[in-house]
N, C-alpha and C positions, 0 to 999 in steps of 0.2 A: 371633338370627334376622334374616335379610336381608328387607327389604320392597321390593317393586317397585311403582311407581305405576300400572303398566298391563301388560297382556299384551304390548304392543309393546315396553315397556322390557325385559321378560324375554327376548323373542324376539331382541333385539339382542345377547344374550349367547351366541349359538350359537358353539360351539367353545371355550367357557371353563368352568373350574370355577366354578360359580355359588355354591355354599355347602357347608358342612359341618354335618351334623346334630348334635343333642345326643347325649350318651352314653345308651345303654340298658343296664340291668343284666340279665344273664342269670342268673337264680336257679333253683334246683331247683324251686321252686314254679311258675315260668313254664314250665319244661320239662315238668313233670308235667301242668299244665293243657293244654298243647299236645298232649301224648300222649293225654290223655283226649278232647280235642276231635276229634282226627284218627284215633284208633284205632291209632296207631303206638307200641306199647308195647315197642319194642326195648330190651333190657336195657342197652345202652350209654348210653341216655338216662335210664331210670327206676330201675334197680337200682343204688343208690349203692355198696353193698358190692362187688357183682360188678364194677362198672365200675372200681373202684379197682385191681383186678388185671387189667383188660382192656388192650387195646392203647394206650389214651390215658391211663391212669393216673387217670382221674376220669370221672364222667359228662359227656357232651357234649350240646350242644343239637342238635336236629334241623336239618338243612340247611334244610328248609322253614320251620322256625321263624325262622331268620335271614332268609329271603326274605320271610316274612309281616310283618316289621318295616319293609319299604319304605315303606308309607304313613306310619308314625310318623316315620321318618327324614325324608321329604319335608316333612311338616307342621311338624316342629321346625326345619327348615333355612331355609325361606323362605315368604313369603306374597306374594300379588298382590292389590292393591286392585281392587275391582270384579269379582272373580270370585265367582259365586254357587254354582258347583258344579264339582267335580273328579271324574273317573271313571277308574278303572284300566282301561286298554284292553288290556293284555297285556304279554307279555315276548317279546323276540326271542332272547335268549340268557342262560343262567345257568350259572355254574360255582361249585362249592363247593370252594375251593382249600386250606382248612386247617380243622382241627377248632376248635370253640368250647367249651372247658371251662366247666362251670357255675362261676359266680363271675367270669366275664369281663365286660368292658364293651365294647360295640360302638358304632361310629358310622359314618356314611356320607359319602363325598365324592361330590358330585353335579356331573357335567359335562353341560351341555346340548349334545346332538349335533345335533338337528334340530327344526325347528318347521314344521308344515304347517297350513294353514287347513282346517277341516272344517265340516260343516253347522251351522246355527244360530249362526253367528259364533264358533264354537269354534276352539280351536287344539290340535293334537296335538303333544305334546312327547315327544321321545325322549331319555331320560337314560342316560348311562353312570354306573352306580352301583358304587362300590368300597367294600365294607364292611371296616372294619379293627377289629382287636382291640387294646385298649389295651396298650401295651408290647411289641407284636410287629410286626416289619417286614412279614411276609408277609400280604397281605390274606386274609380268610376267605371272601369271596364277591365275584364279579363278576356284574353283571346289567345287561341293557339293558332298561329299563322304559319302557313307552309309556303316557302319561297324557293325557287330554283335559281341558282347562279351558274353562269356558263363562262369559261375562260375564252 
């Protein structure tokens, strides 16, 4: 994990890949729990036997499960001293570019695109996030994530 001494130190990294997250395991249990929480019970995610004979040859994670891991990716990749709170502000763009079979490991590459000052001495950070699957060249997800950090 990379640690920044201040928001200003992080802001100085605009245009750079700032960090790479830890790996996250995509298990069938995680997929099933996500399906239960969201109501998305599509067979390609939760019916292991049927998914084996489906288009991907195995059950795959929901695209939105991959997206929901963004906070975990950010938290494992870097920290900023003196920040008391972080808030997900939204997404500008998301694409799911490849399937994520159960049993995969994912991690995110984080590039800081922009920093803006917001109310209460906060900073709004726009991140280009590329989620990669271990052992595969093609990324599984591209997202532009907007986060606000407050000292």
